[in-house]
C-alpha positions as CSV (number, residue, x, y, z in Angstrom):
1,M,108.3,47.6,0.7
2,Q,107.4,44.6,2.8
3,S,104.1,46.1,3.7
4,E,103.2,46.6,0.0
5,L,104.2,42.9,-0.6
6,A,102.0,41.8,2.3
7,K,99.1,43.8,1.0
8,T,99.5,42.3,-2.5
9,E,99.6,38.8,-1.0
10,A,96.5,39.5,1.1
11,K,94.6,40.7,-2.0
12,T,95.7,37.6,-3.9
13,E,94.4,35.4,-1.1
14,T,91.0,37.0,-1.0
15,K,90.7,36.8,-4.8
16,D,91.6,33.1,-5.0
17,G,89.8,31.7,-2.0
18,G,87.7,34.7,-0.9
19,A,84.6,33.2,0.6
20,L,86.3,30.1,1.8
21,A,89.1,32.0,3.4
22,R,86.7,34.4,5.2
23,A,84.6,31.5,6.4
24,R,87.7,29.7,7.7
25,A,88.9,32.8,9.5
26,S,85.5,33.4,11.0
27,F,85.4,29.8,12.2
28,D,88.9,30.1,13.7
29,A,88.0,33.3,15.5
30,A,84.8,31.7,16.9
31,W,86.7,28.6,18.0
32,Q,89.3,30.6,19.8
33,N,86.6,32.7,21.5
34,F,84.9,29.4,22.6
35,R,88.2,28.0,23.9
36,R,88.7,31.1,26.0
37,R,85.3,30.7,27.8
38,S,85.0,28.8,31.1
39,K,84.9,25.0,31.2
40,Y,81.4,25.3,32.6
41,F,80.2,27.1,29.5
42,Q,82.0,24.7,27.2
43,F,80.3,21.7,28.9
44,R,76.9,23.3,28.6
45,V,77.5,23.8,24.9
46,Y,78.7,20.2,24.5
47,I,75.6,18.9,26.3
48,G,73.4,21.0,24.1
49,V,75.1,19.7,20.9
50,I,74.8,16.1,22.0
51,Y,71.2,16.6,22.9
52,A,70.4,18.1,19.5
53,A,72.3,15.3,17.8
54,L,70.3,12.6,19.7
55,I,67.0,14.3,18.7
56,V,68.0,14.4,15.1
57,A,69.2,10.8,15.1
58,T,65.9,9.7,16.9
59,V,63.8,11.4,14.3
60,I,65.7,9.9,11.4
61,I,65.6,6.4,12.9
62,V,62.1,6.3,14.4
63,V,60.0,8.1,11.7
64,P,57.9,5.4,10.1
65,R,58.3,4.9,6.5
66,G,55.0,3.9,5.1
67,P,54.4,1.6,2.3
68,S,54.6,3.0,-1.2
69,N,51.3,4.0,-2.7
70,K,52.3,4.8,-6.3
71,L,48.8,4.5,-7.6
72,G,47.4,7.0,-5.0
73,A,44.7,4.6,-3.8
74,Y,42.7,4.7,-0.6
75,V,41.5,1.2,0.4
76,L,38.9,0.5,3.0
77,A,37.7,-3.0,3.9
78,A,34.5,-3.0,6.1
79,R,31.7,-5.0,7.3
80,G,28.3,-3.9,6.0
81,D,24.9,-4.7,7.3
82,F,23.2,-8.1,6.7
83,V,21.8,-6.9,3.3
84,V,25.1,-5.6,1.8
85,G,27.5,-7.8,3.6
86,S,31.3,-7.1,3.7
87,Y,32.7,-4.8,1.1
88,I,35.8,-3.2,-0.2
89,M,35.9,0.5,-1.1
90,V,38.7,1.8,-3.3
91,R,39.1,5.5,-4.0
92,N,41.4,7.1,-6.6
93,D,43.2,9.8,-4.7
94,S,45.7,10.4,-7.5
95,K,45.4,13.2,-10.1
96,R,45.3,10.7,-13.0
97,E,42.5,8.6,-14.3
98,W,42.8,4.8,-13.9
99,D,41.9,2.8,-17.0
100,E,41.3,-1.0,-17.1
101,V,40.9,-1.4,-13.3
102,R,41.1,-4.9,-11.9
103,L,40.8,-5.6,-8.2
104,T,42.1,-9.1,-7.2
105,L,41.6,-10.6,-3.7
106,N,44.2,-13.1,-2.5
107,G,45.3,-13.5,-6.1
108,T,42.3,-15.6,-7.1
109,H,39.1,-13.6,-7.0
110,A,38.8,-10.7,-9.4
111,F,36.5,-7.7,-10.2
112,K,36.9,-5.5,-13.3
113,A,35.9,-1.9,-13.9
114,P,36.5,0.1,-17.1
115,K,37.9,3.2,-15.4
116,L,38.0,5.2,-12.2
117,R,38.4,9.0,-12.4
118,P,40.4,11.0,-9.8
119,G,38.3,11.4,-6.6
120,D,35.8,8.7,-7.6
121,K,35.4,5.6,-5.5
122,L,34.5,2.0,-6.3
123,T,32.6,0.0,-3.7
124,V,32.4,-3.7,-4.3
125,A,30.7,-6.3,-2.1
126,L,32.7,-9.5,-1.5
127,K,30.1,-11.6,-3.2
128,K,30.7,-9.8,-6.5
129,F,34.3,-11.0,-6.8
130,E,34.5,-13.9,-9.2
131,G,36.8,-16.8,-8.5
132,P,37.3,-20.6,-8.9
133,S,36.2,-21.4,-5.4
134,G,33.0,-19.3,-5.3
135,A,32.5,-16.4,-2.9
136,L,35.1,-15.5,-0.3
137,Q,34.5,-15.1,3.4
138,E,35.9,-12.0,5.0
139,S,38.0,-14.1,7.3
140,D,39.8,-15.5,4.2
141,V,40.7,-12.2,2.6
142,R,44.3,-11.2,3.2
143,Q,45.4,-8.9,0.4
144,L,44.0,-6.8,-2.4
145,T,45.9,-6.2,-5.6
146,I,44.9,-3.2,-7.7
147,E,46.0,-3.4,-11.3
148,T,45.5,-0.5,-13.8
149,A,47.1,0.6,-17.1
150,R,49.3,2.8,-14.9
151,G,50.7,0.2,-12.6
152,K,50.1,-2.4,-9.9
153,E,49.9,-2.2,-6.1
154,T,49.2,-4.7,-3.4
155,Y,47.6,-3.8,-0.1
156,R,47.1,-5.9,3.1
157,I,43.4,-6.1,4.0
158,D,41.9,-6.5,7.5
159,F,38.2,-6.0,7.9
160,L,37.2,-3.5,10.6
161,R,35.7,-5.1,13.7
């Protein structure tokens, strides 16, 4: 009679907490097996776990988080030859078309373009940016702001040497 009662209780436990109970029993058995092993083996496992945890923590902490690029723009500031002069190239790497594109250098000098399709690029010489103080020199340029109908992003600019 007691054995039938024990069987009924065991069936009830597996129905109520089936997967969780099996997982706990499996973990308990593995833990007991681990505790029966030699101290040397246990220390090797502890060292391996600590080493893996350090690697994971290092990757999480050290992986650089780049600036957001919601527009999907590629920006290149470069020195040209003596005819063209310094220029800024902006490429639309997103999958959407940009309408009403406005490039602004240092918040004062602007250049407008009607649209920029995905994959297209816009190359603008510094002397084409209009502003209150005339043309900018490349040493004065610090940031480029791209404004479109979709959004606005600001990029730090440094001309290639």
